[in-house]
C-alpha positions in Angstrom: -16.6 21.8 -13.9 -16.4 25.4 -12.6 -14.4 28.0 -14.5 -11.8 28.3 -11.7 -11.3 24.5 -11.7 -10.5 24.3 -15.4 -7.0 23.6 -16.4 -5.0 26.7 -17.2 -4.1 27.1 -20.9 -0.6 26.0 -21.9 2.0 28.6 -21.0 4.4 30.0 -23.5 7.4 29.2 -21.4 9.9 27.0 -23.2 10.2 23.4 -22.0 13.3 22.6 -20.0 15.1 19.4 -20.9 16.5 17.6 -17.9 18.3 14.4 -17.1 16.4 11.2 -17.9 14.9 12.4 -21.2 11.9 14.2 -19.8 10.6 17.8 -20.4 9.1 20.1 -17.9 6.4 22.8 -18.4 6.0 25.8 -16.2 2.4 26.2 -15.2 0.4 29.2 -13.9 -0.2 29.9 -10.2 -3.8 28.8 -10.6 -2.7 25.3 -11.6 -1.3 24.7 -8.1 -4.0 26.6 -6.3 -6.6 24.2 -7.8 -4.6 21.2 -6.5 -4.2 21.8 -2.8 -4.9 19.3 0.0 -6.1 20.3 3.5 -3.0 20.6 5.7 -2.9 19.9 9.4 -5.7 17.3 9.5 -3.9 14.4 11.1 -1.6 13.9 14.1 0.4 10.8 15.0 -2.5 9.0 16.7 -4.8 9.3 13.6 -1.8 8.3 11.4 -1.3 5.1 13.4 -5.1 4.5 13.0 -4.7 5.0 9.3 -1.9 2.5 9.1 -3.8 -0.1 11.1 -7.0 0.7 9.1 -5.2 0.1 5.8 -4.4 -3.4 6.8 -7.0 -4.7 9.3 -9.0 -6.5 6.5 -5.9 -8.7 6.1 -6.4 -10.0 9.6 -10.0 -11.0 8.9 -9.6 -12.7 5.5 -7.1 -13.5 2.8 -4.2 -14.7 4.8 -5.7 -18.2 5.1 -5.1 -19.0 1.4 -1.5 -19.3 2.4 -2.4 -22.5 4.3 -3.2 -24.1 1.0 0.3 -23.3 -0.3 2.4 -24.1 2.7 0.4 -25.5 5.6 0.5 -24.0 9.0 4.3 -24.3 9.6 5.1 -22.8 6.2 2.8 -19.9 6.6 4.3 -19.3 10.1 7.8 -19.0 8.5 6.4 -16.8 5.8 4.8 -14.6 8.4 8.1 -14.2 10.2 9.9 -13.3 7.0 7.3 -10.8 5.8 7.0 -9.3 9.3 10.7 -8.7 9.2 10.4 -7.2 5.7 7.6 -4.8 6.7 9.3 -3.7 9.9 12.6 -3.0 8.1 10.8 -1.3 5.2 8.7 0.9 7.5 11.9 2.0 9.4 13.4 2.9 6.0 10.3 4.7 4.8 10.2 6.6 8.0 13.6 8.1 7.2 12.6 9.0 3.6 9.3 10.5 4.6 11.0 12.8 7.0 13.2 14.0 4.1 10.5 14.3 1.5 7.1 14.8 3.2 4.8 15.0 0.2 1.6 13.3 -1.0 3.7 11.4 -3.5 5.0 9.0 -0.9 7.2 6.3 -2.6 7.1 8.1 -5.9 8.7 11.2 -4.3 11.4 9.1 -2.7 12.3 7.2 -5.9 12.1 10.4 -7.9 14.8 12.0 -5.8 17.0 8.9 -5.9 16.4 7.5 -9.4 15.1 10.3 -11.5 11.7 10.6 -13.4 11.6 7.1 -14.7 12.3 5.6 -11.2 9.7 7.9 -9.7 7.1 7.0 -12.4 7.7 3.2 -12.1 7.5 3.3 -8.3 4.4 5.5 -8.2 2.5 3.4 -10.7 3.5 0.2 -8.8 2.0 1.8 -5.7 -1.1 2.8 -7.7 -1.5 -0.8 -9.0 -1.4 -2.1 -5.5 -4.0 0.4 -4.1 -6.4 0.1 -7.0 -6.5 -3.7 -6.9 -6.4 -4.2 -3.1 -9.8 -2.5 -2.4 -11.2 -4.6 -5.3 -10.0 -7.7 -3.5 -11.3 -6.5 -0.1 -14.8 -5.7 -1.4 -15.1 -9.3 -2.6 -14.4 -10.4 1.0 -17.0 -7.9 2.2 -19.4 -9.6 -0.1 -18.5 -13.0 1.4 -19.1 -11.6 5.0 -22.5 -10.1 3.9 -23.5 -13.4 2.3 -22.8 -15.1 5.7 -24.8 -12.5 7.6 -27.7 -11.7 5.3 -27.4 -13.9 2.2 -26.5 -11.1 -0.3 -23.4 -10.6 -2.3 -22.2 -10.0 -5.9 -21.6 -7.0 -8.1 -24.5 -4.9 -6.7 -22.9 -5.1 -3.3 -19.5 -4.1 -4.7 -21.1 -1.1 -6.5 -22.9 0.1 -3.5 -19.8 0.0 -1.3 -17.6 1.8 -3.9 -20.2 4.5 -4.4 -21.0 5.0 -0.7 -17.4 5.3 0.5 -16.1 7.4 -2.4 -19.0 9.8 -1.5 -17.9 9.8 2.1 -14.3 10.7 1.0 -15.6 13.6 -1.0 -16.9 15.1 2.3 -13.4 16.1 3.5 -10.2 14.5 4.8 -10.4 15.6 8.5 -13.7 13.8 9.0 -12.6 10.8 7.0 -9.5 10.3 9.1 -11.4 10.5 12.3 -14.0 8.0 11.0 -11.2 5.7 9.8 -9.6 5.8 13.3 -12.9 4.9 14.9 -13.6 2.1 12.5 -10.0 0.7 13.1 -10.5 0.8 16.9 -13.8 -1.1 16.6 -12.1 -3.7 14.2 -9.3 -4.3 16.7 -11.8 -4.6 19.5 -13.5 -7.3 17.4 -10.3 -9.2 17.1 -9.7 -9.0 20.8 -13.2 -10.5 21.4 -12.4 -13.2 19.0 -9.1 -14.0 20.7 -10.8 -14.4 24.1 -13.7 -16.4 22.7 -11.7 -18.9 20.7 -9.0 -19.8 23.3 -11.2 -22.5 24.9 -11.4 -24.3 21.6 -7.6 -24.2 20.8 -6.0 -27.6 20.2 -2.3 -27.4 19.1 -2.6 -30.7 17.2 -5.0 -29.2 14.8 -2.4 -26.8 13.5 -0.6 -29.5 11.6 -3.6 -31.5 10.2 -2.8 -31.1 6.5 -1.4 -34.3 5.1 2.2 -34.0 3.9 2.8 -34.3 0.1 5.7 -35.8 -1.7 7.3 -32.4 -2.2 11.0 -31.8 -1.3 11.3 -31.3 2.4 7.7 -32.2 3.1 6.7 -33.0 6.7 3.8 -32.4 9.1 5.2 -29.0 9.8 5.8 -28.2 6.1 3.2 -30.4 4.2 4.0 -28.8 0.9 7.8 -28.7 1.4 10.2 -25.9 1.3 8.8 -24.4 -1.9 5.5 -24.0 -0.1 7.0 -21.4 2.2 8.0 -19.4 -0.9 4.5 -19.7 -2.4 3.0 -18.5 0.9 4.8 -15.2 1.0 2.1 -13.2 -0.8 -0.5 -14.4 1.6 1.7 -13.6 4.6 2.0 -10.1 3.2 -1.7 -9.8 3.4 -1.3 -9.4 7.2 0.6 -6.1 6.5 -0.2 -5.1 3.0 -0.8 -1.3 2.6 0.7 -0.1 5.9 3.3 1.6 3.7 0.5 3.9 2.6 0.9 6.1 5.7 3.4 8.6 3.9 0.7 9.4 1.4 -0.9 11.5 4.1 2.2 13.7 4.5 0.6 16.8 3.0 -2.4 16.5 5.3 -0.5 15.8 8.5 0.1 18.4 11.2 3.9 17.8 11.5 4.8 15.3 8.7 8.5 15.2 9.5 7.7 13.9 13.0 4.3 12.3 12.7 4.7 10.1 9.6 7.5 8.0 11.1 5.5 7.6 14.3 2.5 6.5 12.3 4.4 4.0 10.3 6.3 2.4 13.2 3.4 2.3 15.6 1.1 0.7 13.0 3.5 -2.1 12.0 4.2 -3.0 15.6 0.4 -3.3 16.4 -0.1 -5.4 13.2 2.7 -7.8 14.1 1.1 -8.7 17.4 -2.4 -9.1 15.8 -1.1 -11.3 13.0 0.8 -13.7 15.3 -2.2 -14.3 17.5 -4.6 -14.9 14.5 -2.3 -17.4 12.8 -2.0 -19.4 16.0 -5.5 -19.3 17.3 -7.5 -19.6 14.1 -6.1 -22.9 12.7 -5.7 -24.2 16.2 -9.5 -24.1 16.8 -10.7 -25.9 13.8 -7.7 -27.1 11.9 -5.6 -25.7 9.1 -7.2 -27.9 6.5 -10.6 -26.5 7.2 -9.4 -22.9 6.6 -7.5 -23.3 3.4 -10.2 -22.0 1.1 -12.4 -20.1 3.5 -13.7 -16.7 2.5 -14.5 -16.0 6.2 -11.8 -17.8 8.2 -12.4 -16.2 11.7 -16.0 -17.3 11.6 -15.3 -20.7 10.2 -12.7 -21.2 12.9 -15.4 -20.8 15.5 -17.7 -23.2 13.7 -21.0 -23.9 15.5 -19.4 -23.8 18.9 -20.2 -20.1 19.8 -23.0 -18.8 17.5 -23.4 -15.5 19.4 -19.7 -14.8 19.2 -19.7 -15.8 15.6 -22.4 -13.4 14.8 -20.7 -10.6 16.7 -17.3 -11.2 15.1 -18.9 -11.5 11.7 -20.4 -8.0 12.1 -17.1 -6.6 13.5 -15.2 -8.4 10.7 -17.3 -6.6 8.2 -16.3 -3.4 10.0 -12.7 -4.4 9.7 -13.0 -5.1 6.0 -14.8 -1.8 5.5 -12.0 0.0 7.4 -9.3 -1.3 4.9 -11.6 -0.7 1.9 -12.1 2.9 3.1 -8.4 3.5 3.8 -7.3 2.0 0.5 -9.6 4.4 -1.4 -7.9 7.2 0.4 -4.5 5.8 -0.6 -5.2 5.4 -4.3 -6.7 8.8 -4.5 -3.6 10.5 -3.0 -1.2 8.5 -5.2 -3.3 9.4 -8.3 -3.4 13.0 -7.1 0.4 13.3 -6.7 1.2 11.6 -10.0 -1.4 13.7 -11.8 -0.3 17.0 -10.2 3.2 16.3 -11.5 2.0 15.5 -15.0 2.8 11.7 -14.9 -0.9 11.0 -15.2 -3.6 13.1 -16.9 -3.5 16.5 -15.1 -7.2 16.7 -14.7 -7.2 13.9 -12.1 -5.5 16.1 -9.6 -8.1 18.8 -9.4 -9.5 19.4 -5.9 -12.9 20.6 -4.9 -13.9 23.3 -2.4 -13.1 20.9 0.5 -9.6 20.3 -1.0 -10.4 16.7 -1.9 -9.1 15.3 -5.2 -12.5 14.2 -6.5 -11.6 12.7 -9.9 -8.6 10.9 -8.3 -11.3 9.2 -6.1 -13.8 8.5 -8.8 -11.9 7.3 -11.8 -9.7 4.6 -10.1 -12.8 3.5 -8.2 -14.6 2.8 -11.4 -11.6 0.8 -12.6 -11.5 -1.2 -9.3 -15.2 -2.0 -9.5 -14.9 -3.3 -13.1 -12.0 -5.5 -11.9 -14.3 -7.1 -9.3 -16.5 -8.3 -12.2 -13.6 -10.2 -13.9 -11.2 -11.3 -11.1 -11.5 -13.5 -8.0 -10.4 -12.2 -4.6 -7.3 -14.4 -4.5 -6.2 -13.4 -8.0 -6.7 -9.7 -7.2 -4.6 -10.2 -4.0 -1.8 -11.6 -6.1 -1.7 -8.9 -8.7 -2.0 -6.3 -5.9 0.9 -7.9 -4.1 2.9 -7.8 -7.3 2.5 -4.0 -7.5 3.3 -3.7 -3.8 6.4 -5.8 -3.9 7.7 -4.1 -7.0 7.2 -0.7 -5.2 9.0 -2.1 -2.1 12.0 -3.1 -4.2 12.2 0.4 -5.8 11.7 2.2 -2.5 14.4 0.2 -0.7 16.7 0.9 -3.6 15.9 4.5 -3.2 16.9 4.4 0.5 20.2 2.8 -0.3 21.0 5.2 -3.2 20.2 8.2 -1.0 22.3 7.0 1.8 25.3 6.3 -0.5 24.9 9.3 -2.8 23.7 12.0 -0.4 25.1 11.1 3.0 24.9 14.7 4.2 21.3 15.1 3.3 19.3 16.3 6.4 17.5 13.3 7.9 15.3 14.3 10.9 14.7 10.6 11.4 17.4 8.0 10.7 16.7 4.3 10.0 18.3 2.1 12.7 20.8 -0.1 11.0 20.9 2.1 7.9 21.6 0.4 4.6 21.6 -3.0 6.2 17.9 -2.5 7.3 16.7 -1.4 3.8 18.8 -4.1 2.1 17.1 -6.8 4.3 13.7 -5.5 3.2 14.9 -5.4 -0.4 16.0 -9.0 -0.5 12.8 -10.2 1.1 10.7 -8.1 -1.3 12.5 -9.8 -4.3 11.6 -13.2 -2.8 8.0 -12.1 -2.4 7.8 -10.7 -5.9 8.9 -13.9 -7.5 6.6 -16.0 -5.2 3.5 -14.6 -6.8 4.5 -16.2 -10.1 4.9 -19.6 -8.4 1.3 -19.5 -7.1 -0.2 -18.3 -10.4 1.9 -17.6 -13.5 -1.0 -15.6 -15.0 -0.1 -12.9 -12.5 2.8 -12.1 -14.9 0.4 -11.5 -17.8 -2.0 -9.3 -15.9 0.6 -7.2 -14.2 2.7 -6.9 -17.4 -0.4 -5.8 -19.3 -1.2 -3.1 -16.7 2.4 -1.9 -16.6 2.7 -1.9 -20.4 -0.2 0.5 -20.7 1.1 2.9 -18.0 4.7 2.8 -19.4 3.5 3.5 -22.9 1.5 6.5 -21.7 4.6 7.9 -19.9 7.1 7.1 -22.6 5.1 8.6 -25.5 3.1 11.3 -23.9 3.4 12.4 -20.3 7.2 12.5 -19.9 7.2 15.5 -22.3 4.7 17.3 -20.1 5.8 17.1 -16.5 5.1 20.0 -14.1 8.1 21.8 -12.8 6.3 23.2 -9.7 5.1 19.9 -8.3 6.6 19.4 -4.8 8.3 16.1 -5.6 9.8 17.6 -8.7 11.0 20.6 -6.8 12.8 18.4 -4.3 14.6 16.8 -7.3 15.3 20.3 -8.8 17.1 21.3 -5.6 19.4 18.3 -5.9 20.1 19.2 -9.6 20.9 22.8 -8.5 23.2 21.6 -5.8 25.0 19.3 -8.3 25.4 22.2 -10.7 26.9 24.4 -7.9 29.3 21.6 -7.0 30.4 21.3 -10.6 30.9 25.1 -10.9 32.9 25.1 -7.7 35.0 22.3 -8.9 35.7 24.1 -12.2 36.6 27.3 -10.4 38.9 25.4 -8.1 40.7 23.9 -11.2 40.9 27.3 -12.9 42.4 29.0 -9.8 45.1 26.3 -9.5 45.8 26.7 -13.2 
């Protein structure tokens, strides 16, 4: 590590006690200079591409496990519910990202609304999502490679992690352009698959899973009403991670305007893609045949179109790579923001000469790779979804709190429907959170263990060493100052009357 990248020595400034039982430390100017991202690297088009790129892997694999929980009809209902949740949530996040355009994303929103503990819990939930999601995606990459060339396993996972972390180290501007290009190719592959599979569509195959004796079971809902609930985490896979767009705020040209456009544009595109896949895939080969598939789009084609199967398999691999690539970006920026503010070890937020947070890329990547050695793709999905839904709940609570407590706060973009919209997303997120436990109760243990470690670190160490100059903390400090002024004004008014 170069001399200029070393952490500055602790300052002699006294810590400042604030609401929530945390302590801040003032740091030197060099501290923030060594933790700068490259601004102005992305406009609205690249941000839409980033949003689609985050999620496109979910169109190629993962969603189909929901067929085993709910059948086609149940997964369709789950998709409608989760599509509604993500649309409402993105509209709410668009408002908050226009208020607090920082790399902290959801952590920054919750920090303003619910204090340091709320910010920490939200930020670590987002981090849990984005560390586990690429681990799940890389296992699907392995499944696609096994179909194409017969290789898979830990060596493949290691090569992909190493290669794409290295690409990220090169610089964000080139990365975002590459992400956009990969996302366009992946969407083109889906379009080719749509056209090629239509001749094989048979509506009767959608409902070919035999009904069970569950309550409310039928051909449309073979696993009953509860099956719809259990399918929610897999329906989320069609959209999971689109909420990562605000993490690019400090690298956007005009974050106040462009982040909302990126969020809303991406979720609309993903809604159309998801609906077409859920209808055409099971309708070509049958829902029963896709319940456990690691490569559902190719399996849906079967042996009917070998040339198209090969083409879509190659493009599908591109789509998986796109999401893997984008999720690495997301976990690095969330790690960077939490570290810069002192919630995580400060060394993780150091940036290199290209203004890339190199340790925030490498350390979570090592953790993700190790997780691929001990967890299956569907389990990693469920734990990732747990982190995601928990962060959704906290972010939607933040939207509601800010609307109620700070109605006069400047909002360059305002959520259509206001609190009703964020409350809708909140209710659906609670349903999705509990659904993961229905599918696999062990999710509680894994998620609780991860959270226990992070909460213990914050409670016993980092909450006493937060950084006052971090952007997300400064936004909160402005609120504290405004509250103090209001209190002083109120006292002066009382004194004058007296």
